[in-house]
N, C-alpha and C positions, 0 to 999 in steps of 0.2 A: 245517478249522483256518484262523482265523484272522491276518493277517497284522497289522490296527491295533488301537491299544487303544481303548476306547467314547470314548473323545474324538477318536481322530482318524477316527472315523466318523460323528460328530457334528458336525464342523466340512467332512466332505463331503457328509453328509446335507443341512448349512445353502446349502455353496455350488450342490449342486444344485436346490434351493427356488430358489436362485436364477436358476440359467439357467433352469429352467423356468418362472420368469416374464419374462427375458429371447426365451424362446419367444413364450411367452403374446399381450405389445407385442410382436412379428414380425406372428405373425398378425392383429391390428387395427391395423399397420398396413397389413397387404395389404388386409385387408376396409373399412378405409379411402382406399385407393389412392394411398397417396402415391407419392413419388417414390420410384424406384427405387435413387437416387441420396444417401437418405435412409436408406432399404434394409440397403442393403447392407455399411454399418460397423457395424447392429445384428447381424447374421446373420455377422457375421466376429467381435466380439466374443464372443458367446459358443459361438461355434465355439472361439474361444482359451480360453474358458472349459471347455468340456468336456475341450480338450485338456491344459486343467491340472490338472483331475477324476485320467484318465489314467494321467501323469504319476505322481503322490502314489501312486496304487493300484499304477501298476508298480514305482515305487519301493521302496516296506513290501515284496511283493510278491518280490521281487528279494533284500529281505536279510534277511525272514522265512527264505525257502529257501537260498539261500547257506550262510547263517550258520548253518544245522542239518543243513548236508546234511556229506557227508564228501567225499574229492576225485573220486569219482567220478559222486555224483548231483552235485555242481556241474556238470560239464563237463553233465549232462542238462538241469540245468535253465535252463543257459547255453542249449541246442541248441533246448529248448521256449519259453524265450522267442525266440528271434532265429526263431526258425518263425514264430511268434503275430504277431511284427511286420510281420515280411513279405507273409503273411496279408490285415495290416488294409490296411497301404499304397493 
Protein backbone atom coordinates (compact mmCIF):
# COMPACT_ATOMS: atom_id res chain seq x y z
CA UNK A 1 0.00 0.00 0.00
CA UNK A 2 1.32 3.43 -0.88
CA UNK A 3 0.33 6.59 0.86
CA UNK A 4 1.72 8.97 -1.75
CA UNK A 5 0.92 9.99 -5.30
CA UNK A 6 3.42 9.56 -8.11
CA UNK A 7 4.11 13.31 -8.00
CA UNK A 8 4.72 13.21 -4.26
CA UNK A 9 7.13 10.31 -4.73
CA UNK A 10 8.91 12.16 -7.54
CA UNK A 11 9.25 15.24 -5.33
CA UNK A 12 10.66 13.12 -2.51
CA UNK A 13 13.18 11.51 -4.87
CA UNK A 14 14.29 14.98 -6.03
CA UNK A 15 14.76 16.03 -2.41
CA UNK A 16 16.72 12.87 -1.65
CA UNK A 17 18.93 13.40 -4.69
CA UNK A 18 19.74 16.93 -3.44
CA UNK A 19 20.53 15.50 0.00
CA UNK A 20 22.77 12.89 -1.61
CA UNK A 21 24.62 15.72 -3.35
CA UNK A 22 24.97 17.54 -0.04
CA UNK A 23 26.44 14.43 1.56
CA UNK A 24 28.93 14.00 -1.29
CA UNK A 25 29.88 17.66 -0.87
CA UNK A 26 30.49 17.13 2.84
CA UNK A 27 32.70 14.15 2.01
CA UNK A 28 34.73 16.28 -0.39
CA UNK A 29 35.09 18.98 2.26
CA UNK A 30 36.49 16.39 4.65
CA UNK A 31 38.81 14.97 1.97
CA UNK A 32 40.12 18.49 1.34
CA UNK A 33 40.64 18.95 5.08
CA UNK A 34 38.32 21.95 5.24
CA UNK A 35 37.84 23.67 8.55
CA UNK A 36 35.37 21.97 10.89
CA UNK A 37 33.45 25.22 11.28
CA UNK A 38 32.79 25.15 7.52
CA UNK A 39 31.69 21.51 7.56
CA UNK A 40 29.35 21.57 10.56
CA UNK A 41 26.70 23.85 9.00
CA UNK A 42 26.62 21.63 5.92
CA UNK A 43 25.98 18.59 8.10
CA UNK A 44 23.18 20.40 9.91
CA UNK A 45 21.66 21.44 6.59
CA UNK A 46 21.68 17.88 5.24
CA UNK A 47 20.28 16.57 8.51
CA UNK A 48 17.48 19.14 8.42
CA UNK A 49 16.67 18.27 4.80
CA UNK A 50 16.48 14.57 5.64
CA UNK A 51 14.26 15.34 8.61
CA UNK A 52 11.97 17.18 6.19
CA UNK A 53 11.66 14.06 4.04
CA UNK A 54 10.90 12.03 7.15
CA UNK A 55 8.14 14.48 8.11
CA UNK A 56 6.51 14.28 4.67
CA UNK A 57 6.54 10.48 4.66
CA UNK A 58 5.30 10.24 8.26
CA UNK A 59 2.50 12.73 7.58
CA UNK A 60 1.33 10.95 4.45
CA UNK A 61 1.36 7.65 6.31
CA UNK A 62 -0.67 9.12 9.16
CA UNK A 63 -3.19 10.70 6.82
CA UNK A 64 -3.67 7.56 4.71
CA UNK A 65 -3.81 5.11 7.59
CA UNK A 66 -6.06 7.21 9.79
CA UNK A 67 -8.48 8.16 7.03
CA UNK A 68 -8.95 4.56 5.93
CA UNK A 69 -9.13 2.99 9.40
CA UNK A 70 -12.01 2.35 11.73
CA UNK A 71 -11.80 3.61 15.32
CA UNK A 72 -9.99 0.56 16.73
CA UNK A 73 -7.51 0.52 13.85
CA UNK A 74 -6.85 4.26 14.31
CA UNK A 75 -5.84 3.64 17.90
CA UNK A 76 -3.50 0.85 16.80
CA UNK A 77 -2.00 3.02 14.04
CA UNK A 78 -1.33 5.86 16.48
CA UNK A 79 0.27 3.43 18.96
CA UNK A 80 2.55 2.00 16.25
CA UNK A 81 3.59 5.46 15.09
CA UNK A 82 4.31 6.69 18.61
CA UNK A 83 6.34 3.54 19.29
CA UNK A 84 8.34 4.03 16.07
CA UNK A 85 9.03 7.69 16.86
CA UNK A 86 10.32 6.72 20.29
CA UNK A 87 12.58 4.08 18.73
CA UNK A 88 14.04 6.61 16.31
CA UNK A 89 14.99 9.21 18.92
